[in-house]
N, CA, C, O and CB atoms as a CASP TS submission, in Angstrom:
PFRMAT TS
TARGET T0000
AUTHOR 0000-0000-0000
METHOD Language model
MODEL 1
PARENT N/A
ATOM      1  N   UNK     1      85.903  91.778 111.077  1.00  0.00           N
ATOM      2  CA  UNK     1      86.881  90.928 110.956  1.00  0.00           C
ATOM      3  C   UNK     1      87.747  91.894 109.482  1.00  0.00           C
ATOM      4  O   UNK     1      87.109  92.452 108.591  1.00  0.00           O
ATOM      5  CB  UNK     1      86.171  89.144 110.706  1.00  0.00           C
ATOM      6  N   UNK     2      89.367  91.866 109.581  1.00  0.00           N
ATOM      7  CA  UNK     2      89.709  92.394 108.308  1.00  0.00           C
ATOM      8  C   UNK     2      90.287  91.337 108.008  1.00  0.00           C
ATOM      9  O   UNK     2      90.594  90.283 108.565  1.00  0.00           O
ATOM     10  CB  UNK     2      90.467  93.635 108.136  1.00  0.00           C
ATOM     11  N   UNK     3      90.452  92.132 106.333  1.00  0.00           N
ATOM     12  CA  UNK     3      91.403  90.927 105.236  1.00  0.00           C
ATOM     13  C   UNK     3      92.411  91.313 104.859  1.00  0.00           C
ATOM     14  O   UNK     3      92.753  92.495 104.882  1.00  0.00           O
ATOM     15  CB  UNK     3      90.886  90.469 103.895  1.00  0.00           C
ATOM     16  N   UNK     4      93.321  90.027 104.282  1.00  0.00           N
ATOM     17  CA  UNK     4      94.692  90.826 103.553  1.00  0.00           C
ATOM     18  C   UNK     4      94.406  90.704 102.226  1.00  0.00           C
ATOM     19  O   UNK     4      93.631  89.754 102.113  1.00  0.00           O
ATOM     20  CB  UNK     4      96.296  90.162 103.821  1.00  0.00           C
ATOM     21  N   UNK     5      94.631  91.165 101.222  1.00  0.00           N
ATOM     22  CA  UNK     5      95.084  91.343  99.792  1.00  0.00           C
ATOM     23  C   UNK     5      96.540  91.253  99.336  1.00  0.00           C
ATOM     24  O   UNK     5      97.330  92.197  99.341  1.00  0.00           O
ATOM     25  CB  UNK     5      94.675  92.587  99.402  1.00  0.00           C
ATOM     26  N   UNK     6      96.812  89.949  98.923  1.00  0.00           N
ATOM     27  CA  UNK     6      98.210  90.189  98.050  1.00  0.00           C
ATOM     28  C   UNK     6      98.059  89.688  97.176  1.00  0.00           C
ATOM     29  O   UNK     6      97.295  88.771  96.875  1.00  0.00           O
ATOM     30  CB  UNK     6      99.463  89.808  98.415  1.00  0.00           C
ATOM     31  N   UNK     7      99.191  90.540  96.339  1.00  0.00           N
ATOM     32  CA  UNK     7      99.357  90.020  94.971  1.00  0.00           C
ATOM     33  C   UNK     7     100.848  89.053  94.558  1.00  0.00           C
ATOM     34  O   UNK     7     101.873  89.134  95.234  1.00  0.00           O
ATOM     35  CB  UNK     7      99.291  91.395  94.060  1.00  0.00           C
ATOM     36  N   UNK     8     100.771  88.539  93.853  1.00  0.00           N
ATOM     37  CA  UNK     8     101.856  88.157  93.733  1.00  0.00           C
ATOM     38  C   UNK     8     102.508  88.466  92.029  1.00  0.00           C
ATOM     39  O   UNK     8     102.203  87.888  90.987  1.00  0.00           O
ATOM     40  CB  UNK     8     101.720  86.741  94.247  1.00  0.00           C
ATOM     41  N   UNK     9     103.353  89.433  92.225  1.00  0.00           N
ATOM     42  CA  UNK     9     103.606  89.939  91.314  1.00  0.00           C
ATOM     43  C   UNK     9     104.602  89.706  90.132  1.00  0.00           C
ATOM     44  O   UNK     9     105.097  90.514  89.348  1.00  0.00           O
ATOM     45  CB  UNK     9     103.684  90.708  91.763  1.00  0.00           C
ATOM     46  N   UNK    10     104.737  88.422  90.240  1.00  0.00           N
ATOM     47  CA  UNK    10     105.646  87.530  89.370  1.00  0.00           C
ATOM     48  C   UNK    10     104.473  86.898  88.278  1.00  0.00           C
ATOM     49  O   UNK    10     104.811  86.468  87.175  1.00  0.00           O
ATOM     50  CB  UNK    10     106.549  86.193  90.411  1.00  0.00           C
ATOM     51  N   UNK    11     103.381  86.904  88.639  1.00  0.00           N
ATOM     52  CA  UNK    11     102.110  85.964  87.878  1.00  0.00           C
ATOM     53  C   UNK    11     101.211  87.196  87.323  1.00  0.00           C
ATOM     54  O   UNK    11     100.558  87.219  86.279  1.00  0.00           O
ATOM     55  CB  UNK    11     101.024  84.775  89.152  1.00  0.00           C
ATOM     56  N   UNK    12     101.394  88.518  88.594  1.00  0.00           N
ATOM     57  CA  UNK    12     100.916  89.369  87.600  1.00  0.00           C
ATOM     58  C   UNK    12     100.742  90.351  86.400  1.00  0.00           C
ATOM     59  O   UNK    12     101.736  91.071  86.298  1.00  0.00           O
ATOM     60  CB  UNK    12     100.766  89.555  87.871  1.00  0.00           C
ATOM     61  N   UNK    13      99.634  90.642  85.309  1.00  0.00           N
ATOM     62  CA  UNK    13     100.139  90.873  84.093  1.00  0.00           C
ATOM     63  C   UNK    13      99.522  92.673  84.141  1.00  0.00           C
ATOM     64  O   UNK    13     100.083  93.567  83.507  1.00  0.00           O
ATOM     65  CB  UNK    13      99.477  89.609  82.764  1.00  0.00           C
ATOM     66  N   UNK    14      98.342  92.885  84.988  1.00  0.00           N
ATOM     67  CA  UNK    14      97.879  94.216  85.120  1.00  0.00           C
ATOM     68  C   UNK    14      97.222  94.463  84.318  1.00  0.00           C
ATOM     69  O   UNK    14      97.135  95.526  83.704  1.00  0.00           O
ATOM     70  CB  UNK    14      98.613  95.106  85.184  1.00  0.00           C
ATOM     71  N   UNK    15      96.387  93.079  84.136  1.00  0.00           N
ATOM     72  CA  UNK    15      95.431  92.967  83.515  1.00  0.00           C
ATOM     73  C   UNK    15      93.616  93.942  83.520  1.00  0.00           C
ATOM     74  O   UNK    15      92.763  94.302  82.708  1.00  0.00           O
ATOM     75  CB  UNK    15      95.517  91.717  83.822  1.00  0.00           C
ATOM     76  N   UNK    16      93.876  93.981  85.000  1.00  0.00           N
ATOM     77  CA  UNK    16      92.657  95.096  85.134  1.00  0.00           C
ATOM     78  C   UNK    16      91.535  93.962  85.718  1.00  0.00           C
ATOM     79  O   UNK    16      90.581  94.377  86.376  1.00  0.00           O
ATOM     80  CB  UNK    16      92.104  96.015  83.361  1.00  0.00           C
ATOM     81  N   UNK    17      91.658  92.833  85.508  1.00  0.00           N
ATOM     82  CA  UNK    17      90.082  92.230  85.587  1.00  0.00           C
ATOM     83  C   UNK    17      89.870  92.641  87.334  1.00  0.00           C
ATOM     84  O   UNK    17      88.723  92.972  87.632  1.00  0.00           O
ATOM     85  CB  UNK    17      89.934  90.070  85.139  1.00  0.00           C
ATOM     86  N   UNK    18      90.877  92.632  88.432  1.00  0.00           N
ATOM     87  CA  UNK    18      90.421  92.817  89.621  1.00  0.00           C
ATOM     88  C   UNK    18      89.952  94.341  89.910  1.00  0.00           C
ATOM     89  O   UNK    18      89.127  94.622  90.780  1.00  0.00           O
ATOM     90  CB  UNK    18      91.438  92.347  90.495  1.00  0.00           C
ATOM     91  N   UNK    19      90.452  95.091  89.244  1.00  0.00           N
ATOM     92  CA  UNK    19      89.595  96.370  89.231  1.00  0.00           C
ATOM     93  C   UNK    19      88.327  95.918  89.125  1.00  0.00           C
ATOM     94  O   UNK    19      87.567  96.124  90.071  1.00  0.00           O
ATOM     95  CB  UNK    19      89.877  97.385  88.111  1.00  0.00           C
ATOM     96  N   UNK    20      87.953  95.360  88.194  1.00  0.00           N
ATOM     97  CA  UNK    20      86.581  95.436  87.110  1.00  0.00           C
ATOM     98  C   UNK    20      85.364  94.685  88.133  1.00  0.00           C
ATOM     99  O   UNK    20      84.169  94.978  88.105  1.00  0.00           O
ATOM    100  CB  UNK    20      86.888  94.299  85.287  1.00  0.00           C
ATOM    101  N   UNK    21      85.985  93.678  89.005  1.00  0.00           N
ATOM    102  CA  UNK    21      84.868  92.974  90.162  1.00  0.00           C
ATOM    103  C   UNK    21      84.690  93.465  91.101  1.00  0.00           C
ATOM    104  O   UNK    21      83.594  93.471  91.663  1.00  0.00           O
ATOM    105  CB  UNK    21      85.046  91.818  90.705  1.00  0.00           C
ATOM    106  N   UNK    22      86.118  94.222  91.691  1.00  0.00           N
ATOM    107  CA  UNK    22      86.050  94.536  92.924  1.00  0.00           C
ATOM    108  C   UNK    22      85.020  95.176  93.633  1.00  0.00           C
ATOM    109  O   UNK    22      85.024  96.323  93.186  1.00  0.00           O
ATOM    110  CB  UNK    22      86.899  95.081  93.078  1.00  0.00           C
ATOM    111  N   UNK    23      84.087  95.082  94.534  1.00  0.00           N
ATOM    112  CA  UNK    23      83.131  95.880  95.104  1.00  0.00           C
ATOM    113  C   UNK    23      83.307  97.196  96.044  1.00  0.00           C
ATOM    114  O   UNK    23      82.610  98.192  96.234  1.00  0.00           O
ATOM    115  CB  UNK    23      82.493  95.039  95.734  1.00  0.00           C
ATOM    116  N   UNK    24      84.447  96.785  96.501  1.00  0.00           N
ATOM    117  CA  UNK    24      85.110  97.590  97.399  1.00  0.00           C
ATOM    118  C   UNK    24      86.278  98.603  96.563  1.00  0.00           C
ATOM    119  O   UNK    24      86.675  99.394  97.419  1.00  0.00           O
ATOM    120  CB  UNK    24      85.779  96.565  98.518  1.00  0.00           C
ATOM    121  N   UNK    25      86.807  98.821  95.566  1.00  0.00           N
ATOM    122  CA  UNK    25      87.317  99.586  94.718  1.00  0.00           C
ATOM    123  C   UNK    25      89.004  99.034  95.485  1.00  0.00           C
ATOM    124  O   UNK    25      89.903  99.866  95.354  1.00  0.00           O
ATOM    125  CB  UNK    25      86.625 101.381  94.739  1.00  0.00           C
ATOM    126  N   UNK    26      89.377  97.692  96.239  1.00  0.00           N
ATOM    127  CA  UNK    26      90.166  97.576  96.930  1.00  0.00           C
ATOM    128  C   UNK    26      91.593  98.307  96.022  1.00  0.00           C
ATOM    129  O   UNK    26      92.464  99.016  96.525  1.00  0.00           O
ATOM    130  CB  UNK    26      90.075  96.122  97.381  1.00  0.00           C
ATOM    131  N   UNK    27      91.480  97.839  94.446  1.00  0.00           N
ATOM    132  CA  UNK    27      92.477  97.931  93.652  1.00  0.00           C
ATOM    133  C   UNK    27      92.499  99.239  92.964  1.00  0.00           C
ATOM    134  O   UNK    27      91.439  99.401  92.361  1.00  0.00           O
ATOM    135  CB  UNK    27      92.462  96.888  92.814  1.00  0.00           C
ATOM    136  N   UNK    28      93.394 100.329  92.819  1.00  0.00           N
ATOM    137  CA  UNK    28      93.249 101.249  92.183  1.00  0.00           C
ATOM    138  C   UNK    28      94.159 101.869  91.098  1.00  0.00           C
ATOM    139  O   UNK    28      93.926 102.936  90.531  1.00  0.00           O
ATOM    140  CB  UNK    28      93.026 101.864  92.947  1.00  0.00           C
ATOM    141  N   UNK    29      95.201 101.085  90.886  1.00  0.00           N
ATOM    142  CA  UNK    29      96.227 101.675  89.813  1.00  0.00           C
ATOM    143  C   UNK    29      97.003 100.623  89.668  1.00  0.00           C
ATOM    144  O   UNK    29      96.875  99.641  90.399  1.00  0.00           O
ATOM    145  CB  UNK    29      97.097 102.977  90.177  1.00  0.00           C
ATOM    146  N   UNK    30      97.884 100.693  88.734  1.00  0.00           N
ATOM    147  CA  UNK    30      98.717  99.365  87.776  1.00  0.00           C
ATOM    148  C   UNK    30      99.946 100.428  87.804  1.00  0.00           C
ATOM    149  O   UNK    30      99.717 101.545  87.340  1.00  0.00           O
ATOM    150  CB  UNK    30      97.953  98.735  85.750  1.00  0.00           C
ATOM    151  N   UNK    31     101.481 100.089  88.420  1.00  0.00           N
ATOM    152  CA  UNK    31     102.632 100.196  89.074  1.00  0.00           C
ATOM    153  C   UNK    31     103.400  99.214  88.252  1.00  0.00           C
ATOM    154  O   UNK    31     103.472  97.988  88.341  1.00  0.00           O
ATOM    155  CB  UNK    31     102.546  99.943  90.597  1.00  0.00           C
ATOM    156  N   UNK    32     104.167 100.382  87.118  1.00  0.00           N
ATOM    157  CA  UNK    32     105.191  99.078  86.140  1.00  0.00           C
ATOM    158  C   UNK    32     104.305  97.758  85.893  1.00  0.00           C
ATOM    159  O   UNK    32     104.713  96.649  86.239  1.00  0.00           O
ATOM    160  CB  UNK    32     106.816  98.400  87.179  1.00  0.00           C
ATOM    161  N   UNK    33     103.304  97.921  85.390  1.00  0.00           N
ATOM    162  CA  UNK    33     102.491  96.800  84.769  1.00  0.00           C
ATOM    163  C   UNK    33     101.833  95.755  85.526  1.00  0.00           C
ATOM    164  O   UNK    33     101.254  94.761  85.088  1.00  0.00           O
ATOM    165  CB  UNK    33     103.259  96.131  83.942  1.00  0.00           C
ATOM    166  N   UNK    34     102.065  96.248  87.133  1.00  0.00           N
ATOM    167  CA  UNK    34     101.452  94.965  88.038  1.00  0.00           C
ATOM    168  C   UNK    34     100.539  96.011  88.904  1.00  0.00           C
ATOM    169  O   UNK    34     100.715  97.222  89.043  1.00  0.00           O
ATOM    170  CB  UNK    34     102.797  93.841  89.140  1.00  0.00           C
ATOM    171  N   UNK    35      99.308  95.010  89.550  1.00  0.00           N
ATOM    172  CA  UNK    35      98.239  95.433  90.096  1.00  0.00           C
ATOM    173  C   UNK    35      98.728  95.824  91.534  1.00  0.00           C
ATOM    174  O   UNK    35      99.406  95.030  92.186  1.00  0.00           O
ATOM    175  CB  UNK    35      97.139  94.411  89.992  1.00  0.00           C
ATOM    176  N   UNK    36      98.352  97.136  92.052  1.00  0.00           N
ATOM    177  CA  UNK    36      98.421  97.868  93.555  1.00  0.00           C
ATOM    178  C   UNK    36      97.510  97.683  94.038  1.00  0.00           C
ATOM    179  O   UNK    36      96.533  98.239  93.535  1.00  0.00           O
ATOM    180  CB  UNK    36      98.585  99.203  93.767  1.00  0.00           C
ATOM    181  N   UNK    37      97.320  96.970  95.050  1.00  0.00           N
ATOM    182  CA  UNK    37      96.350  96.605  96.299  1.00  0.00           C
ATOM    183  C   UNK    37      96.273  98.534  97.018  1.00  0.00           C
ATOM    184  O   UNK    37      97.087  98.808  97.900  1.00  0.00           O
ATOM    185  CB  UNK    37      97.397  95.003  97.726  1.00  0.00           C
ATOM    186  N   UNK    38      95.401  99.518  96.597  1.00  0.00           N
ATOM    187  CA  UNK    38      95.608 100.546  97.136  1.00  0.00           C
ATOM    188  C   UNK    38      94.990 100.855  98.412  1.00  0.00           C
ATOM    189  O   UNK    38      95.479 101.747  99.106  1.00  0.00           O
ATOM    190  CB  UNK    38      95.392 101.312  96.344  1.00  0.00           C
ATOM    191  N   UNK    39      93.756 100.079  98.872  1.00  0.00           N
ATOM    192  CA  UNK    39      92.512 100.485 100.336  1.00  0.00           C
ATOM    193  C   UNK    39      92.816  98.918 100.690  1.00  0.00           C
ATOM    194  O   UNK    39      92.033  98.108 100.194  1.00  0.00           O
ATOM    195  CB  UNK    39      90.221 101.048  99.913  1.00  0.00           C
ATOM    196  N   UNK    40      93.559  98.567 101.256  1.00  0.00           N
ATOM    197  CA  UNK    40      93.549  96.990 102.044  1.00  0.00           C
ATOM    198  C   UNK    40      92.472  96.800 102.640  1.00  0.00           C
ATOM    199  O   UNK    40      91.681  95.856 102.636  1.00  0.00           O
ATOM    200  CB  UNK    40      94.586  96.687 103.157  1.00  0.00           C
ATOM    201  N   UNK    41      92.507  98.310 103.446  1.00  0.00           N
ATOM    202  CA  UNK    41      91.324  98.304 104.518  1.00  0.00           C
ATOM    203  C   UNK    41      89.843  98.248 103.976  1.00  0.00           C
ATOM    204  O   UNK    41      88.968  98.186 104.840  1.00  0.00           O
ATOM    205  CB  UNK    41      91.415  99.629 105.387  1.00  0.00           C
ATOM    206  N   UNK    42      89.573  98.257 103.059  1.00  0.00           N
ATOM    207  CA  UNK    42      88.705  98.289 102.447  1.00  0.00           C
ATOM    208  C   UNK    42      87.674  97.385 101.860  1.00  0.00           C
ATOM    209  O   UNK    42      86.514  97.470 101.458  1.00  0.00           O
ATOM    210  CB  UNK    42      89.102  98.725 101.941  1.00  0.00           C
ATOM    211  N   UNK    43      89.028  96.077 102.042  1.00  0.00           N
ATOM    212  CA  UNK    43      88.695  94.786 101.383  1.00  0.00           C
ATOM    213  C   UNK    43      87.411  94.384 102.472  1.00  0.00           C
ATOM    214  O   UNK    43      87.459  94.708 103.658  1.00  0.00           O
ATOM    215  CB  UNK    43      90.173  93.566 101.307  1.00  0.00           C
ATOM    216  N   UNK    44      86.327  93.670 101.902  1.00  0.00           N
ATOM    217  CA  UNK    44      84.793  92.693 102.489  1.00  0.00           C
ATOM    218  C   UNK    44      85.058  91.294 102.413  1.00  0.00           C
ATOM    219  O   UNK    44      84.207  90.592 102.960  1.00  0.00           O
ATOM    220  CB  UNK    44      83.256  92.870 101.460  1.00  0.00           C
ATOM    221  N   UNK    45      86.230  90.577 101.759  1.00  0.00           N
ATOM    222  CA  UNK    45      86.189  89.601 101.650  1.00  0.00           C
ATOM    223  C   UNK    45      86.126  88.516 100.733  1.00  0.00           C
ATOM    224  O   UNK    45      86.620  87.397 100.871  1.00  0.00           O
ATOM    225  CB  UNK    45      85.747  89.651 102.094  1.00  0.00           C
ATOM    226  N   UNK    46      85.315  89.068  99.567  1.00  0.00           N
ATOM    227  CA  UNK    46      84.306  88.308  98.789  1.00  0.00           C
ATOM    228  C   UNK    46      85.046  88.013  97.828  1.00  0.00           C
ATOM    229  O   UNK    46      84.582  87.914  96.691  1.00  0.00           O
ATOM    230  CB  UNK    46      83.042  88.936  98.365  1.00  0.00           C
ATOM    231  N   UNK    47      86.158  87.842  98.063  1.00  0.00           N
ATOM    232  CA  UNK    47      87.055  87.324  96.760  1.00  0.00           C
ATOM    233  C   UNK    47      86.978  87.236  95.125  1.00  0.00           C
ATOM    234  O   UNK    47      87.349  86.386  94.316  1.00  0.00           O
ATOM    235  CB  UNK    47      87.178  86.163  96.973  1.00  0.00           C
ATOM    236  N   UNK    48      86.591  87.989  95.058  1.00  0.00           N
ATOM    237  CA  UNK    48      85.873  88.252  93.562  1.00  0.00           C
ATOM    238  C   UNK    48      87.343  88.466  92.842  1.00  0.00           C
ATOM    239  O   UNK    48      87.506  88.160  91.661  1.00  0.00           O
ATOM    240  CB  UNK    48      84.594  89.868  93.415  1.00  0.00           C
ATOM    241  N   UNK    49      88.151  88.889  93.466  1.00  0.00           N
ATOM    242  CA  UNK    49      89.502  88.859  92.746  1.00  0.00           C
ATOM    243  C   UNK    49      90.300  87.876  92.274  1.00  0.00           C
ATOM    244  O   UNK    49      91.066  87.736  91.321  1.00  0.00           O
ATOM    245  CB  UNK    49      90.243  89.337  93.352  1.00  0.00           C
ATOM    246  N   UNK    50      89.862  87.133  93.328  1.00  0.00           N
ATOM    247  CA  UNK    50      90.573  86.038  93.203  1.00  0.00           C
ATOM    248  C   UNK    50      89.974  84.781  92.072  1.00  0.00           C
ATOM    249  O   UNK    50      90.593  83.979  91.373  1.00  0.00           O
ATOM    250  CB  UNK    50      90.671  85.584  94.647  1.00  0.00           C
ATOM    251  N   UNK    51      88.851  84.967  92.214  1.00  0.00           N
ATOM    252  CA  UNK    51      88.082  84.250  90.830  1.00  0.00           C
ATOM    253  C   UNK    51      88.101  84.917  89.838  1.00  0.00           C
ATOM    254  O   UNK    51      87.865  84.191  88.872  1.00  0.00           O
ATOM    255  CB  UNK    51      86.682  83.942  90.872  1.00  0.00           C
ATOM    256  N   UNK    52      88.342  86.463  89.409  1.00  0.00           N
ATOM    257  CA  UNK    52      88.762  86.524  88.369  1.00  0.00           C
ATOM    258  C   UNK    52      89.955  86.929  87.791  1.00  0.00           C
ATOM    259  O   UNK    52      90.103  87.481  86.701  1.00  0.00           O
ATOM    260  CB  UNK    52      88.132  86.922  88.035  1.00  0.00           C
ATOM    261  N   UNK    53      90.828  86.599  88.639  1.00  0.00           N
ATOM    262  CA  UNK    53      92.215  87.023  87.985  1.00  0.00           C
ATOM    263  C   UNK    53      92.707  85.427  87.457  1.00  0.00           C
ATOM    264  O   UNK    53      92.837  84.359  88.054  1.00  0.00           O
ATOM    265  CB  UNK    53      93.475  87.887  89.310  1.00  0.00           C
ATOM    266  N   UNK    54      92.925  85.902  85.870  1.00  0.00           N
ATOM    267  CA  UNK    54      93.201  84.952  84.775  1.00  0.00           C
ATOM    268  C   UNK    54      95.053  84.168  85.446  1.00  0.00           C
ATOM    269  O   UNK    54      95.630  83.094  85.274  1.00  0.00           O
ATOM    270  CB  UNK    54      93.228  86.124  82.892  1.00  0.00           C
ATOM    271  N   UNK    55      95.240  84.931  85.901  1.00  0.00           N
ATOM    272  CA  UNK    55      96.962  84.137  86.482  1.00  0.00           C
ATOM    273  C   UNK    55      96.795  84.075  87.900  1.00  0.00           C
ATOM    274  O   UNK    55      97.687  84.515  88.625  1.00  0.00           O
ATOM    275  CB  UNK    55      98.665  85.199  86.185  1.00  0.00           C
ATOM    276  N   UNK    56      95.653  83.531  88.423  1.00  0.00           N
ATOM    277  CA  UNK    56      95.996  83.278  89.843  1.00  0.00           C
ATOM    278  C   UNK    56      96.882  83.576  90.585  1.00  0.00           C
ATOM    279  O   UNK    56      97.673  82.973  91.311  1.00  0.00           O
ATOM    280  CB  UNK    56      96.068  82.388  90.058  1.00  0.00           C
ATOM    281  N   UNK    57      96.559  85.107  90.194  1.00  0.00           N
ATOM    282  CA  UNK    57      98.154  86.059  91.400  1.00  0.00           C
ATOM    283  C   UNK    57      97.515  86.838  92.302  1.00  0.00           C
ATOM    284  O   UNK    57      98.186  87.823  92.610  1.00  0.00           O
ATOM    285  CB  UNK    57      99.454  87.466  90.519  1.00  0.00           C
ATOM    286  N   UNK    58      96.369  86.752  92.887  1.00  0.00           N
ATOM    287  CA  UNK    58      95.809  87.396  93.990  1.00  0.00           C
ATOM    288  C   UNK    58      94.771  86.332  94.984  1.00  0.00           C
ATOM    289  O   UNK    58      93.785  85.754  94.527  1.00  0.00           O
ATOM    290  CB  UNK    58      94.995  88.680  93.343  1.00  0.00           C
ATOM    291  N   UNK    59      95.296  86.221  96.583  1.00  0.00           N
ATOM    292  CA  UNK    59      95.076  85.629  97.608  1.00  0.00           C
ATOM    293  C   UNK    59      94.544  86.637  97.890  1.00  0.00           C
ATOM    294  O   UNK    59      94.584  87.798  97.481  1.00  0.00           O
ATOM    295  CB  UNK    59      95.939  85.030  98.350  1.00  0.00           C
ATOM    296  N   UNK    60      93.558  85.608  99.320  1.00  0.00           N
ATOM    297  CA  UNK    60      93.132  87.241  99.867  1.00  0.00           C
ATOM    298  C   UNK    60      92.715  86.071 101.360  1.00  0.00           C
ATOM    299  O   UNK    60      92.138  84.984 101.335  1.00  0.00           O
ATOM    300  CB  UNK    60      91.322  88.564  98.684  1.00  0.00           C
ATOM    301  N   UNK    61      93.389  86.992 102.759  1.00  0.00           N
ATOM    302  CA  UNK    61      93.663  85.837 103.570  1.00  0.00           C
ATOM    303  C   UNK    61      92.638  86.639 104.954  1.00  0.00           C
ATOM    304  O   UNK    61      92.177  87.776 104.858  1.00  0.00           O
ATOM    305  CB  UNK    61      95.683  85.452 103.844  1.00  0.00           C
ATOM    306  N   UNK    62      92.488  85.889 105.957  1.00  0.00           N
ATOM    307  CA  UNK    62      91.579  86.809 107.379  1.00  0.00           C
ATOM    308  C   UNK    62      92.817  87.421 107.940  1.00  0.00           C
ATOM    309  O   UNK    62      92.751  88.150 108.930  1.00  0.00           O
ATOM    310  CB  UNK    62      90.601  85.678 108.872  1.00  0.00           C
TER
END
């Protein structure tokens, strides 16, 4: 099963909370103050990033 991680750039502040909690290191960099999904294929669908994001800027879809 594959998952798609989407970051709403209008909400994202680049705080890095998603980096800190992701067990698969899906997030790897901040570009122009926004979190970038670097390894989409590594997402295991745990949604830790969704829970950790204070701006509610991340969604994970199947």
